[in-house]
N, C-alpha and C positions, 0 to 999 in steps of 0.2 A: 821469254817464255809462254809457252800456247797454254788455251786455256779450253775448258769444255763446259758446256751446258749441259746439266742436269735437274730432274726433275723429280723430287723428293715424294713420300705416300702423299701428302697435302695436296699437291701438285703448286709447291711454291718453287718458283724458278731460282735454280743455285748456280752459281759458276765458279770452277774449282779450276786453280790455276795447276798447269802441270808442269814440273818443277824434276830437276834430276836428283836420283837417291844418292847417297853417300855409302861407302864401305868403311867401317870403321873398327879395327881388330876383330873382323871377321863377323862382326854384327851389322846386319842392314838397316838403314834408317831411311824411309821413306816418308819426307816431308808432305804435309798435305796443307795446302793453299786454298782458303775458300773466298772469293771478295765478296763484299756483304757492302751494305750503303754505308758500314759505319767504318768501311778499312779493309784489311785484310787479316783474316782469321788465321791463326797456324795451329797443326796437329802434327804429330809424328807417328809411326806405325814403324817399330821396333823388332826385326826377326833375329832370333838369334842363330848360332850353328845347328845347334840341334832342334830346329823347325819351329820350338816358342816364338810364339808371336805377343805384343802386345799394343796398345794404344795408349794414347796420352789422356786425351778428350782436349778441348780447347784449351790452349796455353796463351791468349791474349789478341788483344785487336791492334794491329799495328798501322802506320800511315801508308808504308809502303811493303810490295812484294818482297823485296829485299830484306829488310828486317823481321819478317814473318818466316821466312825461309833460315835466318841465320839461326833465331831463336826455337824454333823445331828444331835444327841441327844440335844445338848446342844440348837442348835437353835429350835427344838421342845419345848423343854420347857420353853425357852424364849417367844416365841410366846403365846405358851398356858398361862404363865402368865401376860402376856399385853392383852390376849384378855380378862382373867378373869377379870382383872384388870379394863377395859373399861365397862366390866357389872356392875361394881359395881356405875358407874357414869349414866348411861341410867334411 
């Protein structure tokens, strides 16, 4: 997995790991993994077929990149399932 160095407004160096996105039931899941001194922090950006997007916020800190990635994908799938189920009741 590739990494990208980014700089935030406070000029603090950040390293974001580039990981592959996932398509789940037509919903795009983009895991975002950031390397920090304490480990790897994961988040997920979810894009629905109608163009709506939502982000998860930090999901936790993990010892490995793979654990962080799996957490983000699992969260994204759960959110996609939840939203798709909600549309059945509208």
